[in-house]
Backbone as JSON Lines, residues from 0, in Angstrom:
{"i":0,"aa":"X","n":[11.14,-15.38,81.75],"ca":[10.31,-16.24,80.8],"c":[10.94,-16.47,79.51]}
{"i":1,"aa":"X","n":[11.63,-15.52,78.92],"ca":[12.18,-15.62,77.72],"c":[13.21,-16.72,77.54]}
{"i":2,"aa":"X","n":[13.96,-16.8,78.54],"ca":[15.25,-17.84,78.83],"c":[14.57,-19.19,78.82]}
{"i":3,"aa":"X","n":[13.52,-19.28,79.54],"ca":[12.67,-20.61,79.56],"c":[12.25,-20.96,78.32]}
{"i":4,"aa":"X","n":[11.56,-20.04,77.64],"ca":[11.13,-20.44,76.28],"c":[12.27,-20.87,75.06]}
{"i":5,"aa":"X","n":[13.32,-20.11,75.26],"ca":[14.45,-20.47,74.41],"c":[15.01,-21.86,74.85]}
{"i":6,"aa":"X","n":[15.11,-22.22,76.18],"ca":[15.56,-23.62,76.7],"c":[14.6,-24.65,76.16]}
{"i":7,"aa":"X","n":[13.18,-24.31,76.13],"ca":[12.21,-25.37,75.75],"c":[12.27,-25.55,74.36]}
{"i":8,"aa":"X","n":[12.57,-24.6,73.64],"ca":[12.7,-24.63,71.9],"c":[13.87,-25.55,71.74]}
{"i":9,"aa":"X","n":[15.06,-24.92,72.27],"ca":[16.31,-25.93,72.15],"c":[16.16,-27.33,72.48]}
{"i":10,"aa":"X","n":[15.54,-27.66,73.67],"ca":[15.34,-29.0,74.1],"c":[14.44,-29.79,72.96]}
{"i":11,"aa":"X","n":[13.41,-29.05,72.58],"ca":[12.48,-29.81,71.49],"c":[13.17,-30.0,70.3]}
{"i":12,"aa":"X","n":[14.07,-28.9,69.78],"ca":[14.67,-29.08,68.44],"c":[15.76,-30.25,68.6]}
{"i":13,"aa":"X","n":[16.52,-30.15,69.61],"ca":[17.45,-31.22,69.98],"c":[16.98,-32.76,70.05]}
{"i":14,"aa":"X","n":[15.78,-32.79,70.75],"ca":[15.29,-34.05,70.94],"c":[14.79,-34.56,69.32]}
{"i":15,"aa":"X","n":[14.17,-33.59,68.73],"ca":[13.85,-33.97,67.21],"c":[14.83,-34.47,66.43]}
{"i":16,"aa":"X","n":[16.2,-33.69,66.51],"ca":[17.42,-34.08,65.75],"c":[17.92,-35.3,66.3]}
{"i":17,"aa":"X","n":[17.89,-35.72,67.64],"ca":[18.19,-36.93,67.89],"c":[17.3,-38.04,67.35]}
{"i":18,"aa":"X","n":[16.1,-37.82,67.29],"ca":[15.15,-38.99,66.98],"c":[15.19,-39.13,65.4]}
{"i":19,"aa":"X","n":[15.45,-38.1,64.67],"ca":[15.71,-38.31,63.32],"c":[16.88,-38.85,62.97]}
{"i":20,"aa":"X","n":[18.01,-38.7,63.75],"ca":[19.48,-39.22,63.33],"c":[19.64,-40.49,64.15]}
{"i":21,"aa":"X","n":[18.85,-41.1,64.95],"ca":[19.28,-42.06,65.7],"c":[18.63,-43.4,65.21]}
{"i":22,"aa":"X","n":[18.93,-44.58,65.96],"ca":[18.44,-45.74,65.52],"c":[16.92,-45.76,65.8]}
{"i":23,"aa":"X","n":[16.48,-44.95,66.39],"ca":[14.82,-44.98,66.87],"c":[13.95,-44.43,65.83]}
{"i":24,"aa":"X","n":[14.66,-43.76,64.83],"ca":[13.96,-43.01,63.63],"c":[13.28,-44.38,62.99]}
{"i":25,"aa":"X","n":[11.93,-44.22,62.57],"ca":[11.26,-45.18,61.86],"c":[11.35,-44.98,60.37]}
{"i":26,"aa":"X","n":[12.12,-44.12,59.73],"ca":[12.26,-43.96,58.18],"c":[12.59,-45.09,57.72]}
{"i":27,"aa":"X","n":[11.68,-45.46,56.54],"ca":[12.15,-46.71,55.88],"c":[12.09,-46.42,54.26]}
{"i":28,"aa":"X","n":[13.05,-46.94,53.62],"ca":[13.24,-46.36,52.19],"c":[12.85,-47.49,51.24]}
{"i":29,"aa":"X","n":[12.29,-48.56,51.58],"ca":[11.66,-49.68,50.52],"c":[12.96,-50.28,50.11]}
{"i":30,"aa":"X","n":[14.18,-50.17,50.49],"ca":[15.22,-50.83,49.63],"c":[15.48,-52.19,50.62]}
{"i":31,"aa":"X","n":[15.96,-51.92,51.81],"ca":[16.15,-53.17,52.81],"c":[14.82,-53.16,53.59]}
{"i":32,"aa":"X","n":[14.29,-54.16,54.11],"ca":[13.22,-54.38,54.92],"c":[13.53,-53.89,56.3]}
{"i":33,"aa":"X","n":[12.59,-53.44,57.07],"ca":[12.7,-53.0,58.62],"c":[12.89,-54.39,59.42]}
{"i":34,"aa":"X","n":[13.91,-54.97,59.99],"ca":[14.04,-56.08,60.67],"c":[13.13,-56.3,61.78]}
{"i":35,"aa":"X","n":[12.61,-55.18,62.31],"ca":[11.64,-55.28,63.36],"c":[10.14,-55.66,62.86]}
{"i":36,"aa":"X","n":[9.98,-55.19,61.61],"ca":[8.57,-55.65,60.99],"c":[8.65,-56.82,60.26]}
{"i":37,"aa":"X","n":[10.07,-57.13,59.6],"ca":[10.11,-58.37,58.91],"c":[11.41,-58.95,59.17]}
{"i":38,"aa":"X","n":[11.28,-59.78,60.04],"ca":[12.6,-60.58,60.54],"c":[12.89,-61.68,59.77]}
{"i":39,"aa":"X","n":[11.84,-62.12,58.92],"ca":[12.15,-63.38,58.12],"c":[11.6,-64.61,58.74]}
{"i":40,"aa":"X","n":[11.18,-65.46,57.77],"ca":[10.72,-67.0,58.4],"c":[10.85,-68.0,57.41]}
{"i":41,"aa":"X","n":[11.45,-69.18,57.76],"ca":[11.58,-70.17,56.75],"c":[10.46,-71.46,56.98]}
{"i":42,"aa":"X","n":[10.05,-71.81,55.74],"ca":[8.87,-72.65,55.85],"c":[9.84,-74.15,55.66]}
{"i":43,"aa":"X","n":[10.84,-74.35,54.9],"ca":[11.47,-75.86,54.83],"c":[12.76,-75.47,54.55]}
{"i":44,"aa":"X","n":[13.64,-76.64,54.96],"ca":[15.07,-76.68,54.49],"c":[15.37,-77.88,53.85]}
{"i":45,"aa":"X","n":[14.25,-78.6,53.28],"ca":[14.49,-79.81,52.38],"c":[14.67,-79.41,51.13]}
{"i":46,"aa":"X","n":[15.92,-79.69,50.66],"ca":[16.62,-79.39,49.26],"c":[15.94,-80.16,48.17]}
{"i":47,"aa":"X","n":[15.2,-81.29,48.54],"ca":[14.59,-82.12,47.53],"c":[13.17,-81.28,47.23]}
{"i":48,"aa":"X","n":[12.76,-80.68,48.04],"ca":[11.48,-79.81,47.93],"c":[11.97,-78.65,47.22]}
{"i":49,"aa":"X","n":[12.6,-77.95,47.95],"ca":[13.1,-76.43,47.29],"c":[13.5,-76.52,45.76]}
{"i":50,"aa":"X","n":[14.3,-77.55,45.58],"ca":[14.78,-77.67,44.28],"c":[13.99,-78.3,43.14]}
{"i":51,"aa":"X","n":[12.88,-78.56,43.49],"ca":[11.82,-79.08,42.63],"c":[11.31,-78.04,41.73]}
{"i":52,"aa":"X","n":[11.4,-78.31,40.43],"ca":[11.11,-77.05,39.43],"c":[9.63,-76.67,39.9]}
{"i":53,"aa":"X","n":[9.37,-75.42,40.03],"ca":[7.97,-74.76,40.19],"c":[7.7,-74.9,41.77]}
{"i":54,"aa":"X","n":[8.28,-75.19,42.59],"ca":[8.19,-75.13,43.99],"c":[7.58,-73.97,44.49]}
{"i":55,"aa":"X","n":[8.21,-72.97,44.25],"ca":[7.76,-71.61,44.97],"c":[6.29,-71.14,44.48]}
{"i":56,"aa":"X","n":[5.72,-71.74,43.26],"ca":[4.49,-71.42,42.86],"c":[3.49,-72.14,43.71]}
{"i":57,"aa":"X","n":[3.87,-73.39,44.14],"ca":[3.07,-74.22,45.2],"c":[2.73,-73.39,46.61]}
{"i":58,"aa":"X","n":[3.65,-72.69,47.02],"ca":[3.56,-72.17,48.28],"c":[3.33,-70.71,48.32]}
{"i":59,"aa":"X","n":[2.95,-70.04,47.22],"ca":[2.72,-68.46,47.09],"c":[1.33,-68.31,47.06]}
{"i":60,"aa":"X","n":[0.68,-68.16,48.23],"ca":[-0.61,-67.92,48.48],"c":[-1.1,-66.86,49.49]}
{"i":61,"aa":"X","n":[-0.33,-65.75,49.36],"ca":[-0.47,-64.52,50.37],"c":[-2.01,-64.27,50.5]}
{"i":62,"aa":"X","n":[-2.82,-64.48,51.51],"ca":[-3.85,-63.86,51.8],"c":[-4.0,-62.24,51.74]}
{"i":63,"aa":"X","n":[-5.07,-61.72,51.15],"ca":[-5.26,-60.18,51.12],"c":[-5.15,-59.74,52.33]}
{"i":64,"aa":"X","n":[-5.75,-60.35,53.58],"ca":[-5.63,-59.72,54.89],"c":[-4.26,-59.64,55.47]}
{"i":65,"aa":"X","n":[-3.23,-60.3,55.04],"ca":[-1.84,-60.55,55.49],"c":[-1.25,-59.46,54.75]}
{"i":66,"aa":"X","n":[-1.52,-59.2,53.31],"ca":[-0.97,-58.25,52.72],"c":[-1.3,-56.85,53.27]}
{"i":67,"aa":"X","n":[-2.68,-56.64,53.73],"ca":[-3.05,-55.41,54.11],"c":[-2.28,-55.07,55.57]}
{"i":68,"aa":"X","n":[-2.33,-55.94,56.24],"ca":[-1.28,-55.89,57.48],"c":[-0.02,-55.48,57.46]}
{"i":69,"aa":"X","n":[0.66,-56.12,56.35],"ca":[2.1,-55.73,56.15],"c":[2.0,-54.16,55.44]}
{"i":70,"aa":"X","n":[1.08,-53.81,54.79],"ca":[1.17,-52.36,54.18],"c":[1.03,-51.53,55.33]}
{"i":71,"aa":"X","n":[0.13,-51.85,56.22],"ca":[-0.18,-51.04,57.37],"c":[1.08,-51.0,58.26]}
{"i":72,"aa":"X","n":[1.81,-52.01,58.51],"ca":[3.05,-52.22,59.31],"c":[4.07,-51.06,58.78]}
{"i":73,"aa":"X","n":[4.05,-51.06,57.31],"ca":[5.05,-50.15,56.62],"c":[4.62,-48.67,56.46]}
{"i":74,"aa":"X","n":[3.46,-48.31,57.02],"ca":[2.61,-47.16,57.04],"c":[2.43,-46.76,55.57]}
{"i":75,"aa":"X","n":[2.0,-47.79,54.73],"ca":[1.66,-47.55,53.16],"c":[0.46,-47.9,52.94]}
{"i":76,"aa":"X","n":[-0.1,-47.27,51.95],"ca":[-1.58,-47.69,51.54],"c":[-1.45,-48.8,50.64]}
{"i":77,"aa":"X","n":[-2.61,-49.57,50.71],"ca":[-2.56,-50.99,49.85],"c":[-2.33,-50.72,48.52]}
{"i":78,"aa":"X","n":[-1.58,-51.53,47.88],"ca":[-1.27,-51.48,46.43],"c":[-0.58,-50.44,46.14]}
{"i":79,"aa":"X","n":[0.48,-49.91,46.89],"ca":[1.18,-48.6,46.69],"c":[1.82,-48.8,45.24]}
{"i":80,"aa":"X","n":[1.6,-47.9,44.24],"ca":[2.38,-48.18,42.83],"c":[3.91,-48.0,43.16]}
{"i":81,"aa":"X","n":[4.64,-48.9,42.37],"ca":[5.9,-49.0,42.33],"c":[6.48,-50.02,43.14]}
{"i":82,"aa":"X","n":[5.61,-50.62,43.91],"ca":[6.23,-51.57,44.92],"c":[5.67,-53.03,44.49]}
{"i":83,"aa":"X","n":[6.49,-53.95,45.04],"ca":[5.87,-55.41,45.11],"c":[5.92,-56.05,46.42]}
{"i":84,"aa":"X","n":[5.1,-56.96,46.76],"ca":[5.42,-57.73,48.01],"c":[6.57,-58.81,47.93]}
{"i":85,"aa":"X","n":[7.32,-58.72,48.62],"ca":[8.53,-59.53,48.44],"c":[8.68,-60.29,49.7]}
{"i":86,"aa":"X","n":[9.28,-61.72,49.56],"ca":[9.61,-62.37,50.67],"c":[11.08,-62.12,50.99]}
{"i":87,"aa":"X","n":[11.3,-61.79,52.36],"ca":[12.88,-61.55,52.53],"c":[13.62,-62.82,52.47]}
{"i":88,"aa":"X","n":[13.24,-63.94,52.88],"ca":[13.79,-65.15,52.6],"c":[13.13,-65.96,51.6]}
{"i":89,"aa":"X","n":[13.32,-65.67,50.18],"ca":[12.65,-66.08,49.04],"c":[12.1,-67.55,49.24]}
{"i":90,"aa":"X","n":[10.73,-67.5,48.7],"ca":[10.13,-68.98,48.76],"c":[10.98,-69.95,48.1]}
{"i":91,"aa":"X","n":[11.85,-69.54,46.93],"ca":[12.71,-70.57,46.35],"c":[13.73,-71.01,47.17]}
{"i":92,"aa":"X","n":[14.2,-70.31,48.29],"ca":[15.06,-70.8,49.3],"c":[14.54,-71.11,50.62]}
{"i":93,"aa":"X","n":[13.16,-71.63,50.44],"ca":[12.59,-72.24,51.67],"c":[11.75,-71.17,52.34]}
{"i":94,"aa":"X","n":[11.71,-70.01,52.03],"ca":[11.08,-68.92,52.82],"c":[9.66,-69.38,53.02]}
{"i":95,"aa":"X","n":[9.06,-68.75,54.16],"ca":[7.5,-68.9,54.41],"c":[6.69,-67.74,53.8]}
{"i":96,"aa":"X","n":[5.57,-68.11,53.43],"ca":[4.6,-67.01,52.66],"c":[3.91,-66.49,54.07]}
{"i":97,"aa":"X","n":[4.46,-65.98,54.91],"ca":[3.84,-65.38,56.21],"c":[4.13,-63.83,56.52]}
{"i":98,"aa":"X","n":[3.2,-63.19,57.05],"ca":[3.41,-61.75,57.63],"c":[5.09,-61.53,57.95]}
{"i":99,"aa":"X","n":[5.59,-62.28,58.81],"ca":[7.04,-62.15,59.4],"c":[8.02,-62.0,58.01]}
{"i":100,"aa":"X","n":[7.71,-62.51,57.02],"ca":[8.72,-62.85,55.89],"c":[8.5,-61.89,54.74]}
{"i":101,"aa":"X","n":[7.36,-61.02,54.94],"ca":[6.94,-60.07,53.73],"c":[7.31,-58.64,53.96]}
{"i":102,"aa":"X","n":[7.48,-57.99,52.76],"ca":[7.77,-56.58,52.87],"c":[7.45,-55.85,51.62]}
{"i":103,"aa":"X","n":[7.05,-54.71,51.53],"ca":[6.87,-53.93,50.19],"c":[8.31,-53.67,49.87]}
{"i":104,"aa":"X","n":[8.65,-54.13,48.52],"ca":[9.84,-53.67,47.99],"c":[9.64,-52.83,46.68]}
{"i":105,"aa":"X","n":[10.58,-51.83,46.7],"ca":[10.7,-50.77,45.44],"c":[11.01,-51.47,44.17]}
{"i":106,"aa":"X","n":[10.31,-51.27,43.1],"ca":[10.84,-51.31,41.8],"c":[11.4,-50.25,41.14]}
{"i":107,"aa":"X","n":[11.04,-48.83,41.88],"ca":[11.67,-47.7,41.18],"c":[12.92,-47.41,41.92]}
{"i":108,"aa":"X","n":[13.47,-47.78,42.94],"ca":[14.6,-47.38,43.73],"c":[15.73,-47.59,42.7]}
{"i":109,"aa":"X","n":[16.69,-46.82,42.8],"ca":[18.08,-46.87,41.77],"c":[19.33,-46.76,42.75]}
{"i":110,"aa":"X","n":[19.99,-47.91,42.63],"ca":[20.04,-48.87,41.74],"c":[19.57,-50.16,42.37]}
{"i":111,"aa":"X","n":[19.34,-50.24,43.92],"ca":[18.92,-51.34,44.63],"c":[17.29,-51.24,44.69]}
{"i":112,"aa":"X","n":[16.98,-52.52,43.86],"ca":[15.44,-52.56,43.54],"c":[15.0,-54.16,43.42]}
{"i":113,"aa":"X","n":[14.0,-54.11,43.3],"ca":[13.23,-55.55,43.4],"c":[13.6,-56.52,42.18]}
{"i":114,"aa":"X","n":[14.13,-55.98,41.1],"ca":[14.56,-56.7,40.09],"c":[16.01,-57.03,40.23]}
{"i":115,"aa":"X","n":[17.02,-56.42,40.79],"ca":[18.25,-56.93,41.15],"c":[17.96,-58.03,42.43]}
{"i":116,"aa":"X","n":[17.18,-57.8,43.36],"ca":[17.03,-58.84,44.22],"c":[16.58,-60.06,43.82]}
{"i":117,"aa":"X","n":[15.55,-60.08,42.73],"ca":[15.02,-61.16,42.21],"c":[16.36,-61.93,41.51]}
{"i":118,"aa":"X","n":[17.16,-61.38,40.9],"ca":[18.37,-61.79,40.23],"c":[19.19,-62.69,41.14]}
{"i":119,"aa":"X","n":[19.39,-61.89,42.26],"ca":[20.11,-62.65,43.56],"c":[19.44,-63.99,43.96]}
{"i":120,"aa":"X","n":[18.13,-63.85,44.18],"ca":[17.26,-65.12,44.76],"c":[17.59,-66.24,43.62]}
{"i":121,"aa":"X","n":[17.29,-65.89,42.23],"ca":[17.65,-66.91,41.34],"c":[18.88,-67.52,41.45]}
{"i":122,"aa":"X","n":[19.95,-66.72,41.55],"ca":[21.39,-67.1,41.5],"c":[21.64,-67.91,42.82]}
{"i":123,"aa":"X","n":[21.07,-67.62,43.96],"ca":[21.65,-68.26,45.24],"c":[20.69,-69.69,45.17]}
{"i":124,"aa":"X","n":[19.44,-69.78,44.42],"ca":[19.0,-70.88,44.43],"c":[19.54,-71.8,43.8]}
{"i":125,"aa":"X","n":[20.21,-71.55,42.54],"ca":[20.88,-72.18,41.53],"c":[22.13,-72.89,42.09]}
{"i":126,"aa":"X","n":[22.92,-71.85,42.98],"ca":[23.88,-72.3,43.81],"c":[23.73,-73.37,44.79]}
{"i":127,"aa":"X","n":[22.45,-73.36,45.52],"ca":[22.07,-74.14,46.36],"c":[21.8,-75.63,45.71]}
{"i":128,"aa":"X","n":[21.01,-75.56,44.85],"ca":[20.55,-76.71,44.16],"c":[21.55,-77.26,43.33]}
{"i":129,"aa":"X","n":[22.53,-76.86,43.02],"ca":[23.66,-77.57,42.27],"c":[24.83,-77.92,43.31]}
{"i":130,"aa":"X","n":[24.43,-77.7,44.66],"ca":[25.53,-78.25,45.63],"c":[26.55,-77.39,45.94]}
{"i":131,"aa":"X","n":[26.76,-76.07,45.56],"ca":[27.88,-75.22,45.59],"c":[27.74,-74.47,46.81]}
{"i":132,"aa":"X","n":[26.42,-74.13,47.5],"ca":[26.34,-73.5,48.59],"c":[25.36,-74.08,49.59]}
{"i":133,"aa":"X","n":[25.52,-73.98,50.86],"ca":[24.53,-74.56,51.81],"c":[23.26,-73.9,51.78]}
{"i":134,"aa":"X","n":[22.12,-74.27,51.9],"ca":[20.89,-73.69,52.0],"c":[20.9,-72.67,53.23]}
{"i":135,"aa":"X","n":[21.36,-73.02,54.36],"ca":[21.36,-72.18,55.57],"c":[22.24,-70.87,55.19]}
{"i":136,"aa":"X","n":[23.23,-71.06,54.62],"ca":[24.04,-69.89,54.19],"c":[23.44,-68.88,53.5]}
{"i":137,"aa":"X","n":[22.72,-69.49,52.3],"ca":[21.96,-68.76,51.45],"c":[20.93,-67.93,52.13]}
{"i":138,"aa":"X","n":[20.12,-68.61,53.03],"ca":[19.02,-67.93,53.64],"c":[19.74,-66.77,54.66]}
{"i":139,"aa":"X","n":[20.57,-67.03,55.24],"ca":[21.24,-66.0,56.21],"c":[21.73,-64.86,55.38]}
{"i":140,"aa":"X","n":[22.52,-65.06,54.38],"ca":[23.06,-64.08,53.59],"c":[21.92,-63.12,53.0]}
{"i":141,"aa":"X","n":[20.9,-63.46,52.36],"ca":[19.9,-62.78,51.88],"c":[19.04,-62.14,53.01]}
{"i":142,"aa":"X","n":[18.88,-62.93,53.97],"ca":[17.94,-62.23,55.2],"c":[18.7,-61.11,55.86]}
{"i":143,"aa":"X","n":[20.05,-61.27,56.16],"ca":[20.76,-60.33,56.71],"c":[20.89,-59.17,56.16]}
{"i":144,"aa":"X","n":[21.24,-59.15,54.86],"ca":[21.54,-57.82,54.06],"c":[21.55,-58.38,52.75]}
{"i":145,"aa":"X","n":[20.4,-58.31,51.72],"ca":[20.34,-58.88,50.59],"c":[21.35,-57.92,49.73]}
{"i":146,"aa":"X","n":[21.43,-56.55,49.83],"ca":[22.61,-55.76,49.05],"c":[23.95,-56.29,49.44]}
{"i":147,"aa":"X","n":[24.22,-56.48,50.48],"ca":[25.65,-57.09,50.96],"c":[25.59,-58.38,49.95]}
{"i":148,"aa":"X","n":[24.88,-59.41,50.07],"ca":[24.91,-60.65,49.37],"c":[25.07,-60.25,47.9]}
{"i":149,"aa":"X","n":[24.18,-59.46,47.34],"ca":[24.42,-59.11,45.96],"c":[25.57,-58.89,45.48]}
{"i":150,"aa":"X","n":[26.51,-57.89,46.35],"ca":[27.64,-57.28,45.9],"c":[28.77,-58.42,46.18]}
{"i":151,"aa":"X","n":[28.4,-59.31,47.27],"ca":[29.39,-60.42,47.02],"c":[29.38,-61.46,45.92]}
{"i":152,"aa":"X","n":[28.06,-61.54,45.43],"ca":[27.91,-62.43,44.21],"c":[28.29,-61.89,43.07]}
{"i":153,"aa":"X","n":[27.74,-60.6,42.86],"ca":[27.68,-59.91,41.56],"c":[28.77,-58.67,41.5]}
{"i":154,"aa":"X","n":[29.13,-58.28,42.56],"ca":[29.58,-56.77,42.63],"c":[28.47,-55.64,42.67]}
{"i":155,"aa":"X","n":[29.01,-54.48,42.24],"ca":[28.1,-53.35,42.05],"c":[27.3,-53.67,40.92]}
{"i":156,"aa":"X","n":[25.99,-53.08,40.92],"ca":[25.1,-53.35,39.76],"c":[25.58,-53.02,38.49]}
{"i":157,"aa":"X","n":[26.57,-52.11,38.19],"ca":[27.15,-51.73,37.14],"c":[28.19,-52.72,36.7]}
{"i":158,"aa":"X","n":[28.96,-53.56,37.72],"ca":[29.92,-54.49,37.59],"c":[29.17,-55.81,37.42]}
{"i":159,"aa":"X","n":[27.95,-56.04,37.59],"ca":[27.09,-57.19,37.63],"c":[27.44,-58.33,36.5]}
{"i":160,"aa":"X","n":[27.45,-57.84,35.31],"ca":[27.6,-58.67,34.13],"c":[29.18,-59.15,34.22]}
{"i":161,"aa":"X","n":[30.11,-58.33,34.35],"ca":[31.45,-58.55,34.5],"c":[31.71,-59.82,35.74]}
{"i":162,"aa":"X","n":[31.16,-59.42,36.83],"ca":[31.14,-60.35,37.96],"c":[30.66,-61.81,37.59]}
{"i":163,"aa":"X","n":[29.59,-61.7,36.85],"ca":[28.89,-62.82,36.56],"c":[29.73,-63.81,35.59]}
{"i":164,"aa":"X","n":[30.4,-63.24,34.73],"ca":[31.14,-64.09,33.79],"c":[32.49,-64.73,34.89]}
{"i":165,"aa":"X","n":[33.06,-63.7,35.67],"ca":[34.21,-64.1,36.45],"c":[33.64,-65.44,37.49]}
{"i":166,"aa":"X","n":[32.45,-65.19,37.9],"ca":[31.96,-66.27,38.78],"c":[31.6,-67.66,37.94]}
{"i":167,"aa":"X","n":[31.29,-67.46,36.84],"ca":[31.03,-68.7,35.88],"c":[32.38,-69.38,35.7]}
{"i":168,"aa":"X","n":[33.33,-68.38,35.35],"ca":[34.68,-69.07,35.09],"c":[35.2,-69.74,36.29]}
{"i":169,"aa":"X","n":[35.21,-69.17,37.57],"ca":[35.68,-69.83,38.81],"c":[34.88,-71.05,38.84]}
{"i":170,"aa":"X","n":[33.72,-71.16,38.96],"ca":[32.93,-72.25,39.14],"c":[32.88,-73.36,38.18]}
{"i":171,"aa":"X","n":[33.34,-73.11,37.06],"ca":[33.63,-73.99,36.09],"c":[34.87,-74.39,35.67]}
{"i":172,"aa":"X","n":[35.85,-73.99,36.52],"ca":[37.28,-74.4,36.34],"c":[37.97,-73.42,35.27]}
{"i":173,"aa":"X","n":[37.28,-72.43,34.75],"ca":[38.0,-71.58,33.84],"c":[38.89,-70.63,34.16]}
{"i":174,"aa":"X","n":[39.62,-69.66,33.37],"ca":[40.23,-68.59,33.73],"c":[39.52,-67.44,33.67]}
{"i":175,"aa":"X","n":[39.72,-66.46,34.6],"ca":[39.09,-65.1,34.88],"c":[39.32,-64.34,33.76]}
{"i":176,"aa":"X","n":[40.31,-64.49,32.76],"ca":[40.66,-63.48,32.08],"c":[41.48,-62.22,32.57]}
{"i":177,"aa":"X","n":[42.15,-62.35,33.9],"ca":[42.64,-61.26,34.44],"c":[41.64,-60.23,35.21]}
{"i":178,"aa":"X","n":[40.34,-60.73,35.32],"ca":[39.4,-60.07,35.95],"c":[39.69,-60.12,37.58]}
{"i":179,"aa":"X","n":[39.4,-59.13,38.4],"ca":[39.81,-59.25,39.99],"c":[39.1,-60.45,40.65]}
């Protein structure tokens, strides 16, 4: 009996460790959305519409019932402090204001948080609307992994200002002043 009990304890502990360390674990940290819960959704790919000043405000009308379902999908209580509702594919890049494109994003996470993603969204929209980046590429980059997209555009958060200057120089025909 003693050996059977030890075997069962070991089996249960092993299964728990597997689940906690596997792709099946459902831990979510608020930094990247869960792709199963928030795959992303596009409303439009029309550049004339997207690049119109104030466009995003005209399509930002998330019903309360949708917000409640998103909170529940992420096992959070409604209006959790320190979080904002975010669109995986931003409205300003043609994203849809639907449940499949929404997730609660942390303001308090360090360094990857809602403010950094907002900076990336604004930058990608500018690149798209000024004809330097195809819209579908901007949508794919931010939907696939917004942190990787941020690093591609700005570098690490600490390097962001230096990389911003480098990016501006390269896109305006200037010299980078020896920056990598």
